[in-house]
Short mmCIF file of the C-alpha atoms (twelve columns), coordinates in Angstrom:
data_MODEL
# 
_entry.id   MODEL 
# 
loop_
_atom_site.group_PDB 
_atom_site.id 
_atom_site.type_symbol 
_atom_site.label_atom_id 
_atom_site.label_alt_id 
_atom_site.label_comp_id 
_atom_site.label_asym_id 
_atom_site.label_seq_id 
_atom_site.Cartn_x 
_atom_site.Cartn_y 
_atom_site.Cartn_z 
_atom_site.pdbx_PDB_model_num 
ATOM 1   C CA . UNK A 1   -181.720 -110.407 21.458 1 
ATOM 2   C CA . UNK A 2   -180.137 -108.280 18.750 1 
ATOM 3   C CA . UNK A 3   -176.439 -108.832 18.037 1 
ATOM 4   C CA . UNK A 4   -174.218 -105.912 18.955 1 
ATOM 5   C CA . UNK A 5   -171.793 -106.612 16.095 1 
ATOM 6   C CA . UNK A 6   -173.064 -106.548 12.516 1 
ATOM 7   C CA . UNK A 7   -170.953 -107.619 9.545  1 
ATOM 8   C CA . UNK A 8   -171.728 -106.635 5.963  1 
ATOM 9   C CA . UNK A 9   -169.611 -108.258 3.233  1 
ATOM 10  C CA . UNK A 10  -170.987 -107.536 -0.226 1 
ATOM 11  C CA . UNK A 11  -170.262 -109.860 -3.135 1 
ATOM 12  C CA . UNK A 12  -167.683 -108.503 -5.544 1 
ATOM 13  C CA . UNK A 13  -166.197 -106.010 -3.072 1 
ATOM 14  C CA . UNK A 14  -162.908 -106.238 -1.213 1 
ATOM 15  C CA . UNK A 15  -164.193 -104.579 1.911  1 
ATOM 16  C CA . UNK A 16  -166.068 -105.672 4.990  1 
ATOM 17  C CA . UNK A 17  -168.156 -103.236 7.018  1 
ATOM 18  C CA . UNK A 18  -168.309 -104.109 10.711 1 
ATOM 19  C CA . UNK A 19  -170.644 -102.125 12.950 1 
ATOM 20  C CA . UNK A 20  -170.390 -102.674 16.673 1 
ATOM 21  C CA . UNK A 21  -172.596 -101.071 19.276 1 
ATOM 22  C CA . UNK A 22  -171.442 -100.662 22.858 1 
ATOM 23  C CA . UNK A 23  -173.934 -100.706 25.707 1 
ATOM 24  C CA . UNK A 24  -172.079 -98.357  28.021 1 
ATOM 25  C CA . UNK A 25  -171.848 -94.629  28.621 1 
ATOM 26  C CA . UNK A 26  -169.942 -92.863  25.872 1 
ATOM 27  C CA . UNK A 27  -167.640 -91.352  28.500 1 
ATOM 28  C CA . UNK A 28  -166.405 -94.830  29.502 1 
ATOM 29  C CA . UNK A 29  -165.656 -95.845  25.914 1 
ATOM 30  C CA . UNK A 30  -163.570 -92.727  25.355 1 
ATOM 31  C CA . UNK A 31  -161.918 -93.085  28.759 1 
ATOM 32  C CA . UNK A 32  -160.716 -96.569  27.762 1 
ATOM 33  C CA . UNK A 33  -159.168 -95.100  24.615 1 
ATOM 34  C CA . UNK A 34  -157.499 -92.317  26.606 1 
ATOM 35  C CA . UNK A 35  -156.054 -94.410  29.435 1 
ATOM 36  C CA . UNK A 36  -153.774 -97.224  28.220 1 
ATOM 37  C CA . UNK A 37  -154.216 -99.217  31.459 1 
ATOM 38  C CA . UNK A 38  -157.987 -99.374  30.951 1 
ATOM 39  C CA . UNK A 39  -157.601 -100.282 27.285 1 
ATOM 40  C CA . UNK A 40  -155.231 -103.116 28.236 1 
ATOM 41  C CA . UNK A 41  -157.761 -104.512 30.716 1 
ATOM 42  C CA . UNK A 42  -160.651 -104.238 28.284 1 
ATOM 43  C CA . UNK A 43  -158.913 -105.648 25.198 1 
ATOM 44  C CA . UNK A 44  -156.470 -107.967 27.018 1 
ATOM 45  C CA . UNK A 45  -153.525 -106.585 25.072 1 
ATOM 46  C CA . UNK A 46  -150.384 -104.561 25.814 1 
ATOM 47  C CA . UNK A 47  -150.420 -100.938 24.682 1 
ATOM 48  C CA . UNK A 48  -146.977 -100.131 23.289 1 
ATOM 49  C CA . UNK A 49  -147.925 -96.614  22.202 1 
ATOM 50  C CA . UNK A 50  -151.143 -94.597  22.145 1 
ATOM 51  C CA . UNK A 51  -151.263 -91.003  20.877 1 
ATOM 52  C CA . UNK A 52  -154.947 -90.074  20.840 1 
ATOM 53  C CA . UNK A 53  -154.772 -86.956  18.726 1 
ATOM 54  C CA . UNK A 54  -155.065 -85.996  15.080 1 
ATOM 55  C CA . UNK A 55  -152.311 -87.828  13.159 1 
ATOM 56  C CA . UNK A 56  -151.381 -89.777  16.305 1 
ATOM 57  C CA . UNK A 57  -149.928 -93.295  16.324 1 
ATOM 58  C CA . UNK A 58  -150.793 -96.409  18.291 1 
ATOM 59  C CA . UNK A 59  -149.329 -99.896  18.652 1 
ATOM 60  C CA . UNK A 60  -150.642 -102.953 20.527 1 
ATOM 61  C CA . UNK A 61  -149.218 -106.409 21.109 1 
ATOM 62  C CA . UNK A 62  -150.977 -109.479 22.497 1 
ATOM 63  C CA . UNK A 63  -149.070 -112.447 23.913 1 
ATOM 64  C CA . UNK A 64  -150.145 -115.873 25.116 1 
ATOM 65  C CA . UNK A 65  -147.845 -118.271 26.940 1 
ATOM 66  C CA . UNK A 66  -144.883 -115.984 26.248 1 
ATOM 67  C CA . UNK A 67  -145.475 -115.869 22.481 1 
ATOM 68  C CA . UNK A 68  -146.672 -112.839 20.538 1 
ATOM 69  C CA . UNK A 69  -149.858 -113.873 18.735 1 
ATOM 70  C CA . UNK A 70  -151.137 -110.522 17.468 1 
ATOM 71  C CA . UNK A 71  -149.773 -107.083 16.674 1 
ATOM 72  C CA . UNK A 72  -151.640 -104.015 15.519 1 
ATOM 73  C CA . UNK A 73  -150.573 -100.472 14.780 1 
ATOM 74  C CA . UNK A 74  -151.886 -97.559  12.852 1 
ATOM 75  C CA . UNK A 75  -152.674 -93.898  12.567 1 
ATOM 76  C CA . UNK A 76  -155.361 -92.002  14.439 1 
ATOM 77  C CA . UNK A 77  -156.846 -89.604  11.895 1 
ATOM 78  C CA . UNK A 78  -159.359 -87.925  14.210 1 
ATOM 79  C CA . UNK A 79  -159.906 -88.055  17.958 1 
ATOM 80  C CA . UNK A 80  -162.743 -85.804  19.059 1 
ATOM 81  C CA . UNK A 81  -163.572 -86.564  22.687 1 
ATOM 82  C CA . UNK A 82  -167.106 -87.899  23.204 1 
ATOM 83  C CA . UNK A 83  -167.789 -87.640  19.480 1 
ATOM 84  C CA . UNK A 84  -165.504 -89.532  17.093 1 
ATOM 85  C CA . UNK A 85  -162.445 -91.762  16.800 1 
ATOM 86  C CA . UNK A 86  -161.272 -92.459  13.248 1 
ATOM 87  C CA . UNK A 87  -158.218 -94.663  12.788 1 
ATOM 88  C CA . UNK A 88  -156.676 -97.149  10.425 1 
ATOM 89  C CA . UNK A 89  -155.119 -100.383 11.513 1 
ATOM 90  C CA . UNK A 90  -152.492 -102.722 10.172 1 
ATOM 91  C CA . UNK A 91  -152.447 -105.984 12.024 1 
ATOM 92  C CA . UNK A 92  -150.829 -109.360 11.774 1 
ATOM 93  C CA . UNK A 93  -152.023 -112.630 13.137 1 
ATOM 94  C CA . UNK A 94  -150.050 -115.881 13.238 1 
ATOM 95  C CA . UNK A 95  -149.455 -115.633 9.506  1 
ATOM 96  C CA . UNK A 96  -147.560 -113.267 7.234  1 
ATOM 97  C CA . UNK A 97  -150.853 -111.772 6.037  1 
ATOM 98  C CA . UNK A 98  -151.418 -108.084 6.635  1 
ATOM 99  C CA . UNK A 99  -154.904 -106.755 7.243  1 
ATOM 100 C CA . UNK A 100 -155.661 -103.074 6.725  1 
ATOM 101 C CA . UNK A 101 -158.647 -101.625 8.528  1 
ATOM 102 C CA . UNK A 102 -160.213 -98.192  8.671  1 
ATOM 103 C CA . UNK A 103 -162.313 -97.697  11.796 1 
ATOM 104 C CA . UNK A 104 -164.631 -94.871  12.727 1 
ATOM 105 C CA . UNK A 105 -166.472 -94.592  16.016 1 
ATOM 106 C CA . UNK A 106 -169.212 -92.031  16.184 1 
ATOM 107 C CA . UNK A 107 -171.869 -90.980  18.622 1 
ATOM 108 C CA . UNK A 108 -175.357 -91.969  17.462 1 
# 
């Protein structure tokens, strides 16, 4: 069985390309990004803010046993229903490190 997530980390570069394929109707993927309650169920996180529009903002927070273990927020650069979601992400784990991510979801 082929893996649905592919990771490409080239030597000498400070970037990692992650490609993930979803085996579900495109409408459901976009619906999860448009309805915070569905996104919370799917990703098991709390949606603090979700503005799915060009130059929108989002913020998530995940807790376990009453402790915040993960936070993510960023800017939505493009949100074209059933076509593309392009966003960047700044997230923190249990350390002071900050990870910056640029994500683009496109219809194949």
